[in-house]
C-alpha positions, 0 to 999 in steps of 0.5 A: 690442976696444980698451980706453981710459982718458981723464982729463977736462980740468979735472976728477978725472973719468975715462972708460973705453971699450970700442971695436970695430975697424971691419969692413972689409967692413961697410957702416957704419964708425961705431957709436953710442955709449953712456956709462954713468953709474953710481950709488953715492950720489955717494960711490963708483963701482961700477966692476964694475957699470959695466963690466958695463953698458958691455960689455952695450951693446958686445955689441950693437954700441955703442962703450961707455964708463963715466964716473967722475965727481966725488964728494962726496970730491972736492967739497962741495957737489957742485952740478952738477960731475958733470953738467959731467963728463958734458958733458966726456965727450960733447964728448970723444967728438965730438972723437975721433969719427973716431979711435974710429969713433963716429957723432957724432950717436948719443951716448946717456948712460945713467944709473942711480940717482944716475947717472940724476940726472946724466943727467936734469939733463944732459938739462935743462941741456946747452944752457944751464948746461953749455954756459955753464960749459964754454964749449963750443958747445951743439951739441957737447953735444947727446945723441941720447937718454938712458936713465934706470934707477931714477933719482934725480930730485930730492933732494926726492923721498925720496932722500937721506932727511936734510937733512944729506946734501942739504946736501953735494949742494947749497945750492939743492935746486931747481937739482938737481930735474930734473923742474922744469927740463925744456924743449923742449931735452930729448931723447927719454928711456927710463926704467925702474924698479921700483914697489917700489924701497925706496931711490929712490921711484918718485915720482922717475921718475914726476915726470920722466916727467910733466914730459917729457909736459907738455913734449911730449918723446918718452919711453918708461916701463917700471915693473916690478912688483918688484925691489930698487934697483941692479938694473943688468942685473937678471940673475945677472951683476950681482945683488948679492943673490938678489932682484936676479936678476929675469928679467922686469926684465932685459928692460929692456935689450932694450926699450932697444936696440929703442927706441934703434934706433927713435930712430936716424934 
């Protein structure tokens, strides 16, 4: 496996990838790609967790990447800067699809916590605000599908909890309210969360799911009964406290892989 690191143009963001070398005897010489967009409250990137998530998908035949995006320490208010970073990452994967043995029609961003906020907004805006801001043809930015794990969806739905923090994110909270901007351009979406998440209320994911249903966008939603925020793989590998090792919730990865395979055609 080859490990690569790429700085993204016109940004402080960086993409790390774990690439399989093609099997000369395999029928398929390109692989689907996953871009992990980790959480961290827009203040830091939990790189160990991001790497674990990427490697989990790599172990199932994906060209796997994780994105270190623009943080509050780089820019305030943050506005859509991390969403544009994701657009740059998707465009980079398509530009290097041959070199990195990627199927350019099978690129899926997967966001967790505020990374889920980034991916949900990207799903809303890839064809409009992102394409315009980056001056890139929208077809280059189109995801095949998206995955959201315990996502923040809107700064108005319980995280963050204070107006001062919201002001560091944006001067216009409605623009960052992802459930308000779902359109027919949104791509199929897999969402998972725990019902009793004490940090990001379940109302976030449920609001986005309702918006997807209203717009008739294909989706799959899994609400697990219990688990703390920041579960990642929900197993011993990523558990940051004993209660974060949740074998039942850990099934989300198998469910997501099955869903991705079903949506591949």
